[in-house]
N, CA, C and O atoms as a Tripos MOL2 file, in Angstrom:
@<TRIPOS>MOLECULE
protein
  256   255    64     0     0
PROTEIN
NO_CHARGES

@<TRIPOS>ATOM
      1 N           0.8030   -1.1570   -0.0340 N.3       1 UNK1
      2 CA          0.0430   -0.0470   -0.1080 C.3       1 UNK1
      3 C           1.0140    1.3970   -0.1050 C.2       1 UNK1
      4 O           0.8750    2.3620   -0.8560 O.2       1 UNK1
      5 N           1.9080    1.2360    0.8510 N.am      2 UNK2
      6 CA          2.8100    2.4850    0.7970 C.3       2 UNK2
      7 C           3.4560    2.6630   -0.4020 C.2       2 UNK2
      8 O           3.6940    3.7800   -0.8600 O.2       2 UNK2
      9 N           3.8110    1.4330   -1.0410 N.am      3 UNK3
     10 CA          4.6600    1.6070   -2.5800 C.3       3 UNK3
     11 C           3.7800    2.1940   -3.4980 C.2       3 UNK3
     12 O           4.1470    3.0350   -4.3180 O.2       3 UNK3
     13 N           2.3500    1.6800   -3.3650 N.am      4 UNK4
     14 CA          1.4220    2.3260   -4.2350 C.3       4 UNK4
     15 C           1.2720    3.6360   -4.1930 C.2       4 UNK4
     16 O           1.1410    4.2580   -5.2480 O.2       4 UNK4
     17 N           1.2670    4.2900   -2.9470 N.am      5 UNK5
     18 CA          1.1730    5.7610   -2.5350 C.3       5 UNK5
     19 C           2.3490    6.4560   -3.0830 C.2       5 UNK5
     20 O           2.1870    7.4930   -3.7260 O.2       5 UNK5
     21 N           3.5220    5.9650   -2.8770 N.am      6 UNK6
     22 CA          4.6700    6.5110   -3.4980 C.3       6 UNK6
     23 C           4.7470    6.7200   -4.7810 C.2       6 UNK6
     24 O           5.1840    7.7820   -5.2240 O.2       6 UNK6
     25 N           4.3240    5.7200   -5.5600 N.am      7 UNK7
     26 CA          4.1740    5.6180   -7.0920 C.3       7 UNK7
     27 C           3.2640    6.8250   -7.7360 C.2       7 UNK7
     28 O           3.4870    7.4320   -8.7840 O.2       7 UNK7
     29 N           2.1070    7.0160   -6.7580 N.am      8 UNK8
     30 CA          1.3710    8.1970   -7.2670 C.3       8 UNK8
     31 C           1.8900    9.4310   -6.8300 C.2       8 UNK8
     32 O           1.5380   10.4060   -7.4940 O.2       8 UNK8
     33 N           2.6380    9.6260   -5.8790 N.am      9 UNK9
     34 CA          3.4330   10.9410   -5.6070 C.3       9 UNK9
     35 C           4.3640   11.1000   -6.8520 C.2       9 UNK9
     36 O           4.4500   12.1370   -7.5090 O.2       9 UNK9
     37 N           4.9610   10.0920   -7.0650 N.am     10 UNK10
     38 CA          6.0940   10.2360   -8.2550 C.3      10 UNK10
     39 C           5.4700   10.7650   -9.5650 C.2      10 UNK10
     40 O           6.1490   11.5010  -10.2820 O.2      10 UNK10
     41 N           4.0300   10.3790   -9.9630 N.am     11 UNK11
     42 CA          3.2310   10.8370  -11.0650 C.3      11 UNK11
     43 C           2.9980   12.3990  -10.9040 C.2      11 UNK11
     44 O           2.9380   13.1630  -11.8670 O.2      11 UNK11
     45 N           2.8750   12.7850   -9.5880 N.am     12 UNK12
     46 CA          2.3950   14.1290   -9.3990 C.3      12 UNK12
     47 C           3.4340   15.2470   -9.1260 C.2      12 UNK12
     48 O           3.1670   16.4480   -9.0810 O.2      12 UNK12
     49 N           4.7610   14.6400   -8.9370 N.am     13 UNK13
     50 CA          5.8780   15.6490   -8.7210 C.3      13 UNK13
     51 C           6.9420   15.5910   -9.5810 C.2      13 UNK13
     52 O           7.1280   14.5110  -10.1410 O.2      13 UNK13
     53 N           7.7750   16.6100   -9.8460 N.am     14 UNK14
     54 CA          8.8580   16.5470  -10.7040 C.3      14 UNK14
     55 C           9.9430   15.5930  -10.2800 C.2      14 UNK14
     56 O          10.6850   15.0500  -11.0990 O.2      14 UNK14
     57 N          10.0190   15.3960   -8.9450 N.am     15 UNK15
     58 CA         11.1670   14.6030   -8.3540 C.3      15 UNK15
     59 C          10.8370   13.6070   -7.1290 C.2      15 UNK15
     60 O          10.3120   14.2000   -6.1870 O.2      15 UNK15
     61 N          10.9960   12.4640   -6.9680 N.am     16 UNK16
     62 CA         10.8330   11.8370   -5.8140 C.3      16 UNK16
     63 C          12.1340   11.1320   -5.3950 C.2      16 UNK16
     64 O          12.7590   10.4230   -6.1840 O.2      16 UNK16
     65 N          12.5400   11.3620   -4.0670 N.am     17 UNK17
     66 CA         13.6450   10.5050   -3.6650 C.3      17 UNK17
     67 C          13.1100    9.5230   -2.3310 C.2      17 UNK17
     68 O          12.4040    9.9170   -1.4030 O.2      17 UNK17
     69 N          13.5030    8.5310   -2.4690 N.am     18 UNK18
     70 CA         13.1310    7.4140   -1.2360 C.3      18 UNK18
     71 C          14.2210    6.9550   -0.6710 C.2      18 UNK18
     72 O          15.1360    6.5390   -1.3820 O.2      18 UNK18
     73 N          14.3090    6.9500    0.6020 N.am     19 UNK19
     74 CA         15.5360    6.5380    1.4870 C.3      19 UNK19
     75 C          14.9610    5.4350    2.3800 C.2      19 UNK19
     76 O          13.9430    5.7410    2.9990 O.2      19 UNK19
     77 N          15.3850    4.3640    2.5230 N.am     20 UNK20
     78 CA         15.0010    3.3620    3.4190 C.3      20 UNK20
     79 C          16.1400    2.4400    3.9720 C.2      20 UNK20
     80 O          17.1470    2.2300    3.2950 O.2      20 UNK20
     81 N          15.9910    1.9810    5.0170 N.am     21 UNK21
     82 CA         16.7230    1.1870    5.8410 C.3      21 UNK21
     83 C          16.3890    0.5950    7.1200 C.2      21 UNK21
     84 O          15.3750    0.9450    7.7230 O.2      21 UNK21
     85 N          17.3100   -0.4220    7.6370 N.am     22 UNK22
     86 CA         17.0090   -0.9040    8.9320 C.3      22 UNK22
     87 C          17.4000    0.1350   10.2080 C.2      22 UNK22
     88 O          18.3950    0.8570   10.2660 O.2      22 UNK22
     89 N          16.4460    0.0150   11.1030 N.am     23 UNK23
     90 CA         16.8020    0.5440   12.4720 C.3      23 UNK23
     91 C          17.7060   -0.3830   13.1060 C.2      23 UNK23
     92 O          17.2590   -1.4450   13.5400 O.2      23 UNK23
     93 N          18.8710   -0.1120   13.2020 N.am     24 UNK24
     94 CA         19.7270   -1.0270   14.1000 C.3      24 UNK24
     95 C          19.9440   -0.3820   15.5450 C.2      24 UNK24
     96 O          20.0270    0.8070   15.8500 O.2      24 UNK24
     97 N          20.0190   -1.6800   16.4490 N.am     25 UNK25
     98 CA         20.2250   -1.3140   17.8800 C.3      25 UNK25
     99 C          20.7930   -2.3450   18.6300 C.2      25 UNK25
    100 O          20.9220   -3.4200   18.0430 O.2      25 UNK25
    101 N          21.1620   -2.2710   19.7890 N.am     26 UNK26
    102 CA         21.9630   -3.2810   20.4430 C.3      26 UNK26
    103 C          21.0020   -4.3580   20.8060 C.2      26 UNK26
    104 O          19.8310   -4.1630   21.1320 O.2      26 UNK26
    105 N          21.5790   -5.4740   20.7250 N.am     27 UNK27
    106 CA         20.7360   -6.5950   21.2960 C.3      27 UNK27
    107 C          19.6690   -7.3560   20.2270 C.2      27 UNK27
    108 O          18.7350   -8.0820   20.5670 O.2      27 UNK27
    109 N          19.9840   -7.0600   19.0890 N.am     28 UNK28
    110 CA         19.0620   -7.4260   18.0540 C.3      28 UNK28
    111 C          19.5330   -9.0640   17.7630 C.2      28 UNK28
    112 O          20.7130   -9.4110   17.7180 O.2      28 UNK28
    113 N          18.5170   -9.8680   17.5990 N.am     29 UNK29
    114 CA         18.8200  -11.1620   17.0680 C.3      29 UNK29
    115 C          19.8290  -11.2650   15.9080 C.2      29 UNK29
    116 O          19.8110  -10.2910   15.1550 O.2      29 UNK29
    117 N          20.6010  -12.1250   15.6430 N.am     30 UNK30
    118 CA         21.3950  -12.2680   14.4320 C.3      30 UNK30
    119 C          21.3180  -13.6350   13.7630 C.2      30 UNK30
    120 O          20.9950  -14.6390   14.3980 O.2      30 UNK30
    121 N          21.5860  -13.6480   12.6190 N.am     31 UNK31
    122 CA         21.5340  -14.8740   11.7660 C.3      31 UNK31
    123 C          22.9270  -15.2120   11.1690 C.2      31 UNK31
    124 O          23.7150  -14.3550   10.7670 O.2      31 UNK31
    125 N          23.1710  -16.6980   11.1500 N.am     32 UNK32
    126 CA         24.3330  -16.9060   10.3920 C.3      32 UNK32
    127 C          25.3860  -16.9060   11.1580 C.2      32 UNK32
    128 O          25.3590  -16.5270   12.3290 O.2      32 UNK32
    129 N          26.5870  -17.4090   10.4580 N.am     33 UNK33
    130 CA         28.0970  -17.4560   10.8380 C.3      33 UNK33
    131 C          28.3770  -15.9180   10.8350 C.2      33 UNK33
    132 O          28.9480  -15.5080   11.8450 O.2      33 UNK33
    133 N          28.1020  -15.0870    9.9650 N.am     34 UNK34
    134 CA         28.3020  -13.5730   10.0020 C.3      34 UNK34
    135 C          27.6050  -12.8240   10.8760 C.2      34 UNK34
    136 O          27.8360  -11.6170   10.9450 O.2      34 UNK34
    137 N          26.6650  -13.4120   11.6610 N.am     35 UNK35
    138 CA         26.0090  -12.7160   12.7330 C.3      35 UNK35
    139 C          25.5200  -11.4090   11.9540 C.2      35 UNK35
    140 O          26.0020  -10.3000   12.1820 O.2      35 UNK35
    141 N          24.4870  -11.6530   10.9850 N.am     36 UNK36
    142 CA         23.7210  -10.4840   10.4960 C.3      36 UNK36
    143 C          22.5200  -10.1810   11.3940 C.2      36 UNK36
    144 O          21.7620  -11.0530   11.8170 O.2      36 UNK36
    145 N          22.4010   -8.7910   11.6660 N.am     37 UNK37
    146 CA         21.5030   -8.2690   12.5690 C.3      37 UNK37
    147 C          20.0260   -8.4770   11.8860 C.2      37 UNK37
    148 O          19.8820   -8.3170   10.6740 O.2      37 UNK37
    149 N          19.0380   -8.8110   12.6650 N.am     38 UNK38
    150 CA         17.7600   -8.8330   12.0690 C.3      38 UNK38
    151 C          16.9640   -7.7200   12.6370 C.2      38 UNK38
    152 O          16.4260   -7.9480   13.7200 O.2      38 UNK38
    153 N          16.8030   -6.6140   12.1230 N.am     39 UNK39
    154 CA         15.9990   -5.3470   12.8030 C.3      39 UNK39
    155 C          14.6990   -5.4550   13.0860 C.2      39 UNK39
    156 O          14.0140   -6.1260   12.3140 O.2      39 UNK39
    157 N          14.1410   -4.8910   14.1210 N.am     40 UNK40
    158 CA         12.7530   -4.9910   14.5370 C.3      40 UNK40
    159 C          11.8700   -4.0250   13.6430 C.2      40 UNK40
    160 O          10.6720   -4.2230   13.4380 O.2      40 UNK40
    161 N          12.5430   -3.0280   13.1670 N.am     41 UNK41
    162 CA         11.9290   -1.8320   12.3520 C.3      41 UNK41
    163 C          12.7220   -1.5650   11.1270 C.2      41 UNK41
    164 O          13.8970   -1.9000   10.9820 O.2      41 UNK41
    165 N          11.9330   -0.8870   10.1860 N.am     42 UNK42
    166 CA         12.5480   -0.2480    9.0690 C.3      42 UNK42
    167 C          12.1600    1.0300    8.7940 C.2      42 UNK42
    168 O          10.9640    1.2290    9.0080 O.2      42 UNK42
    169 N          12.7740    1.9440    8.3960 N.am     43 UNK43
    170 CA         12.3580    3.3750    8.1840 C.3      43 UNK43
    171 C          12.2980    3.6150    6.5410 C.2      43 UNK43
    172 O          13.0100    2.9740    5.7680 O.2      43 UNK43
    173 N          11.4380    4.5320    6.1570 N.am     44 UNK44
    174 CA         11.3640    4.9230    4.8090 C.3      44 UNK44
    175 C          11.1060    6.3230    4.9840 C.2      44 UNK44
    176 O          10.2560    6.7310    5.7750 O.2      44 UNK44
    177 N          11.8650    7.1240    4.2190 N.am     45 UNK45
    178 CA         11.7320    8.5550    3.9810 C.3      45 UNK45
    179 C          11.4700    8.9280    2.5680 C.2      45 UNK45
    180 O          12.1610    8.4630    1.6610 O.2      45 UNK45
    181 N          10.5000    9.7460    2.3580 N.am     46 UNK46
    182 CA         10.0530   10.1710    1.0090 C.3      46 UNK46
    183 C          10.0860   11.6530    0.9420 C.2      46 UNK46
    184 O           9.3610   12.3680    1.6340 O.2      46 UNK46
    185 N          10.9450   12.0810    0.0920 N.am     47 UNK47
    186 CA         11.1950   13.4180   -0.3560 C.3      47 UNK47
    187 C          10.6540   13.7720   -1.6360 C.2      47 UNK47
    188 O          11.1090   13.1560   -2.6000 O.2      47 UNK47
    189 N           9.6040   14.8080   -1.8790 N.am     48 UNK48
    190 CA          9.2190   15.3490   -3.0490 C.3      48 UNK48
    191 C           9.4970   16.6400   -3.5670 C.2      48 UNK48
    192 O           9.5800   17.5710   -2.7660 O.2      48 UNK48
    193 N           9.6640   16.8550   -4.8570 N.am     49 UNK49
    194 CA         10.0660   18.3050   -5.3010 C.3      49 UNK49
    195 C           9.2350   18.5640   -6.2640 C.2      49 UNK49
    196 O           8.9640   17.7220   -7.1200 O.2      49 UNK49
    197 N           8.7770   19.6440   -6.2460 N.am     50 UNK50
    198 CA          7.7550   20.2090   -7.2570 C.3      50 UNK50
    199 C           7.7510   21.8560   -7.1710 C.2      50 UNK50
    200 O           7.5340   22.4790   -6.1320 O.2      50 UNK50
    201 N           7.9990   22.3760   -8.3060 N.am     51 UNK51
    202 CA          7.9910   23.8860   -8.2500 C.3      51 UNK51
    203 C           8.8120   24.4700   -7.1090 C.2      51 UNK51
    204 O           8.3200   25.0660   -6.1500 O.2      51 UNK51
    205 N          10.0070   24.2620   -7.2860 N.am     52 UNK52
    206 CA         10.9430   24.9210   -6.3530 C.3      52 UNK52
    207 C          10.4800   24.5720   -4.7310 C.2      52 UNK52
    208 O          10.8460   25.2720   -3.7870 O.2      52 UNK52
    209 N           9.7500   23.5600   -4.6130 N.am     53 UNK53
    210 CA          9.5200   23.2490   -3.0280 C.3      53 UNK53
    211 C           9.6200   21.9630   -2.6250 C.2      53 UNK53
    212 O           8.9740   21.1260   -3.2570 O.2      53 UNK53
    213 N          10.3260   21.6000   -1.6580 N.am     54 UNK54
    214 CA         10.5860   20.2020   -1.2460 C.3      54 UNK54
    215 C           9.5670   19.8120    0.1180 C.2      54 UNK54
    216 O           9.4220   20.5740    1.0740 O.2      54 UNK54
    217 N           8.9990   18.6610    0.0070 N.am     55 UNK55
    218 CA          8.1680   17.9760    1.0990 C.3      55 UNK55
    219 C           8.8660   16.7410    1.3340 C.2      55 UNK55
    220 O           9.5090   16.1400    0.4730 O.2      55 UNK55
    221 N           8.7130   16.3660    2.5810 N.am     56 UNK56
    222 CA          9.2620   15.1000    3.1550 C.3      56 UNK56
    223 C           8.3250   14.5180    4.1950 C.2      56 UNK56
    224 O           7.7010   15.2600    4.9540 O.2      56 UNK56
    225 N           8.2020   13.0020    4.2440 N.am     57 UNK57
    226 CA          7.4260   12.4710    5.1770 C.3      57 UNK57
    227 C           8.3250   11.2050    5.5480 C.2      57 UNK57
    228 O           9.1980   10.7720    4.7960 O.2      57 UNK57
    229 N           8.0190   10.6730    6.7700 N.am     58 UNK58
    230 CA          8.8530    9.6310    7.2520 C.3      58 UNK58
    231 C           7.8420    8.4920    7.7220 C.2      58 UNK58
    232 O           6.7170    8.7970    8.1160 O.2      58 UNK58
    233 N           8.2670    7.2000    7.6700 N.am     59 UNK59
    234 CA          7.4650    6.0730    8.1850 C.3      59 UNK59
    235 C           8.4150    5.2840    8.8590 C.2      59 UNK59
    236 O           9.5980    5.1510    8.5480 O.2      59 UNK59
    237 N           7.7410    4.7040    9.9260 N.am     60 UNK60
    238 CA          8.6860    3.5750   10.8210 C.3      60 UNK60
    239 C           7.6630    2.4960   10.5900 C.2      60 UNK60
    240 O           6.4470    2.6260   10.7290 O.2      60 UNK60
    241 N           8.3820    1.3000   10.1780 N.am     61 UNK61
    242 CA          7.4690    0.0890    9.8900 C.3      61 UNK61
    243 C           7.9960   -0.9850   10.6680 C.2      61 UNK61
    244 O           9.2240   -1.0390   10.7300 O.2      61 UNK61
    245 N           7.2610   -1.9450   11.3400 N.am     62 UNK62
    246 CA          7.7320   -3.1080   12.0140 C.3      62 UNK62
    247 C           8.3930   -4.3330   10.8780 C.2      62 UNK62
    248 O           7.9330   -4.3100    9.7360 O.2      62 UNK62
    249 N           9.1340   -5.0560   11.1170 N.am     63 UNK63
    250 CA          9.5980   -6.1570   10.3720 C.3      63 UNK63
    251 C           8.7410   -7.4190   10.6870 C.2      63 UNK63
    252 O           8.9290   -8.2880   11.5390 O.2      63 UNK63
    253 N           7.8150   -7.2900    9.8300 N.am     64 UNK64
    254 CA          6.8930   -8.6520   10.0970 C.3      64 UNK64
    255 C           6.5910   -9.2850    8.8840 C.2      64 UNK64
    256 O           5.9150  -10.3140    8.8760 O.2      64 UNK64
@<TRIPOS>BOND
     1     1     2 1
     2     2     3 1
     3     3     4 2
     4     3     5 am
     5     5     6 1
     6     6     7 1
     7     7     8 2
     8     7     9 am
     9     9    10 1
    10    10    11 1
    11    11    12 2
    12    11    13 am
    13    13    14 1
    14    14    15 1
    15    15    16 2
    16    15    17 am
    17    17    18 1
    18    18    19 1
    19    19    20 2
    20    19    21 am
    21    21    22 1
    22    22    23 1
    23    23    24 2
    24    23    25 am
    25    25    26 1
    26    26    27 1
    27    27    28 2
    28    27    29 am
    29    29    30 1
    30    30    31 1
    31    31    32 2
    32    31    33 am
    33    33    34 1
    34    34    35 1
    35    35    36 2
    36    35    37 am
    37    37    38 1
    38    38    39 1
    39    39    40 2
    40    39    41 am
    41    41    42 1
    42    42    43 1
    43    43    44 2
    44    43    45 am
    45    45    46 1
    46    46    47 1
    47    47    48 2
    48    47    49 am
    49    49    50 1
    50    50    51 1
    51    51    52 2
    52    51    53 am
    53    53    54 1
    54    54    55 1
    55    55    56 2
    56    55    57 am
    57    57    58 1
    58    58    59 1
    59    59    60 2
    60    59    61 am
    61    61    62 1
    62    62    63 1
    63    63    64 2
    64    63    65 am
    65    65    66 1
    66    66    67 1
    67    67    68 2
    68    67    69 am
    69    69    70 1
    70    70    71 1
    71    71    72 2
    72    71    73 am
    73    73    74 1
    74    74    75 1
    75    75    76 2
    76    75    77 am
    77    77    78 1
    78    78    79 1
    79    79    80 2
    80    79    81 am
    81    81    82 1
    82    82    83 1
    83    83    84 2
    84    83    85 am
    85    85    86 1
    86    86    87 1
    87    87    88 2
    88    87    89 am
    89    89    90 1
    90    90    91 1
    91    91    92 2
    92    91    93 am
    93    93    94 1
    94    94    95 1
    95    95    96 2
    96    95    97 am
    97    97    98 1
    98    98    99 1
    99    99   100 2
   100    99   101 am
   101   101   102 1
   102   102   103 1
   103   103   104 2
   104   103   105 am
   105   105   106 1
   106   106   107 1
   107   107   108 2
   108   107   109 am
   109   109   110 1
   110   110   111 1
   111   111   112 2
   112   111   113 am
   113   113   114 1
   114   114   115 1
   115   115   116 2
   116   115   117 am
   117   117   118 1
   118   118   119 1
   119   119   120 2
   120   119   121 am
   121   121   122 1
   122   122   123 1
   123   123   124 2
   124   123   125 am
   125   125   126 1
   126   126   127 1
   127   127   128 2
   128   127   129 am
   129   129   130 1
   130   130   131 1
   131   131   132 2
   132   131   133 am
   133   133   134 1
   134   134   135 1
   135   135   136 2
   136   135   137 am
   137   137   138 1
   138   138   139 1
   139   139   140 2
   140   139   141 am
   141   141   142 1
   142   142   143 1
   143   143   144 2
   144   143   145 am
   145   145   146 1
   146   146   147 1
   147   147   148 2
   148   147   149 am
   149   149   150 1
   150   150   151 1
   151   151   152 2
   152   151   153 am
   153   153   154 1
   154   154   155 1
   155   155   156 2
   156   155   157 am
   157   157   158 1
   158   158   159 1
   159   159   160 2
   160   159   161 am
   161   161   162 1
   162   162   163 1
   163   163   164 2
   164   163   165 am
   165   165   166 1
   166   166   167 1
   167   167   168 2
   168   167   169 am
   169   169   170 1
   170   170   171 1
   171   171   172 2
   172   171   173 am
   173   173   174 1
   174   174   175 1
   175   175   176 2
   176   175   177 am
   177   177   178 1
   178   178   179 1
   179   179   180 2
   180   179   181 am
   181   181   182 1
   182   182   183 1
   183   183   184 2
   184   183   185 am
   185   185   186 1
   186   186   187 1
   187   187   188 2
   188   187   189 am
   189   189   190 1
   190   190   191 1
   191   191   192 2
   192   191   193 am
   193   193   194 1
   194   194   195 1
   195   195   196 2
   196   195   197 am
   197   197   198 1
   198   198   199 1
   199   199   200 2
   200   199   201 am
   201   201   202 1
   202   202   203 1
   203   203   204 2
   204   203   205 am
   205   205   206 1
   206   206   207 1
   207   207   208 2
   208   207   209 am
   209   209   210 1
   210   210   211 1
   211   211   212 2
   212   211   213 am
   213   213   214 1
   214   214   215 1
   215   215   216 2
   216   215   217 am
   217   217   218 1
   218   218   219 1
   219   219   220 2
   220   219   221 am
   221   221   222 1
   222   222   223 1
   223   223   224 2
   224   223   225 am
   225   225   226 1
   226   226   227 1
   227   227   228 2
   228   227   229 am
   229   229   230 1
   230   230   231 1
   231   231   232 2
   232   231   233 am
   233   233   234 1
   234   234   235 1
   235   235   236 2
   236   235   237 am
   237   237   238 1
   238   238   239 1
   239   239   240 2
   240   239   241 am
   241   241   242 1
   242   242   243 1
   243   243   244 2
   244   243   245 am
   245   245   246 1
   246   246   247 1
   247   247   248 2
   248   247   249 am
   249   249   250 1
   250   250   251 1
   251   251   252 2
   252   251   253 am
   253   253   254 1
   254   254   255 1
   255   255   256 2
@<TRIPOS>SUBSTRUCTURE
     1 UNK1         2 RESIDUE 1 A UNK
     2 UNK2         6 RESIDUE 1 A UNK
     3 UNK3        10 RESIDUE 1 A UNK
     4 UNK4        14 RESIDUE 1 A UNK
     5 UNK5        18 RESIDUE 1 A UNK
     6 UNK6        22 RESIDUE 1 A UNK
     7 UNK7        26 RESIDUE 1 A UNK
     8 UNK8        30 RESIDUE 1 A UNK
     9 UNK9        34 RESIDUE 1 A UNK
    10 UNK10       38 RESIDUE 1 A UNK
    11 UNK11       42 RESIDUE 1 A UNK
    12 UNK12       46 RESIDUE 1 A UNK
    13 UNK13       50 RESIDUE 1 A UNK
    14 UNK14       54 RESIDUE 1 A UNK
    15 UNK15       58 RESIDUE 1 A UNK
    16 UNK16       62 RESIDUE 1 A UNK
    17 UNK17       66 RESIDUE 1 A UNK
    18 UNK18       70 RESIDUE 1 A UNK
    19 UNK19       74 RESIDUE 1 A UNK
    20 UNK20       78 RESIDUE 1 A UNK
    21 UNK21       82 RESIDUE 1 A UNK
    22 UNK22       86 RESIDUE 1 A UNK
    23 UNK23       90 RESIDUE 1 A UNK
    24 UNK24       94 RESIDUE 1 A UNK
    25 UNK25       98 RESIDUE 1 A UNK
    26 UNK26      102 RESIDUE 1 A UNK
    27 UNK27      106 RESIDUE 1 A UNK
    28 UNK28      110 RESIDUE 1 A UNK
    29 UNK29      114 RESIDUE 1 A UNK
    30 UNK30      118 RESIDUE 1 A UNK
    31 UNK31      122 RESIDUE 1 A UNK
    32 UNK32      126 RESIDUE 1 A UNK
    33 UNK33      130 RESIDUE 1 A UNK
    34 UNK34      134 RESIDUE 1 A UNK
    35 UNK35      138 RESIDUE 1 A UNK
    36 UNK36      142 RESIDUE 1 A UNK
    37 UNK37      146 RESIDUE 1 A UNK
    38 UNK38      150 RESIDUE 1 A UNK
    39 UNK39      154 RESIDUE 1 A UNK
    40 UNK40      158 RESIDUE 1 A UNK
    41 UNK41      162 RESIDUE 1 A UNK
    42 UNK42      166 RESIDUE 1 A UNK
    43 UNK43      170 RESIDUE 1 A UNK
    44 UNK44      174 RESIDUE 1 A UNK
    45 UNK45      178 RESIDUE 1 A UNK
    46 UNK46      182 RESIDUE 1 A UNK
    47 UNK47      186 RESIDUE 1 A UNK
    48 UNK48      190 RESIDUE 1 A UNK
    49 UNK49      194 RESIDUE 1 A UNK
    50 UNK50      198 RESIDUE 1 A UNK
    51 UNK51      202 RESIDUE 1 A UNK
    52 UNK52      206 RESIDUE 1 A UNK
    53 UNK53      210 RESIDUE 1 A UNK
    54 UNK54      214 RESIDUE 1 A UNK
    55 UNK55      218 RESIDUE 1 A UNK
    56 UNK56      222 RESIDUE 1 A UNK
    57 UNK57      226 RESIDUE 1 A UNK
    58 UNK58      230 RESIDUE 1 A UNK
    59 UNK59      234 RESIDUE 1 A UNK
    60 UNK60      238 RESIDUE 1 A UNK
    61 UNK61      242 RESIDUE 1 A UNK
    62 UNK62      246 RESIDUE 1 A UNK
    63 UNK63      250 RESIDUE 1 A UNK
    64 UNK64      254 RESIDUE 1 A UNK
């Protein structure tokens, strides 16, 4: 649903930038020999640009 909304914003604006990644913290569960952290949450920041104006919105989503 969020991805669909971002696609709509992209149609309506000159420029859309999306930044996303894990929220890392101490004590997370790890996987494998390399001990890859499994985050409890991910963030997504969407920045739009239209007519010399920038707008941004951020989301915090559980890893489920």
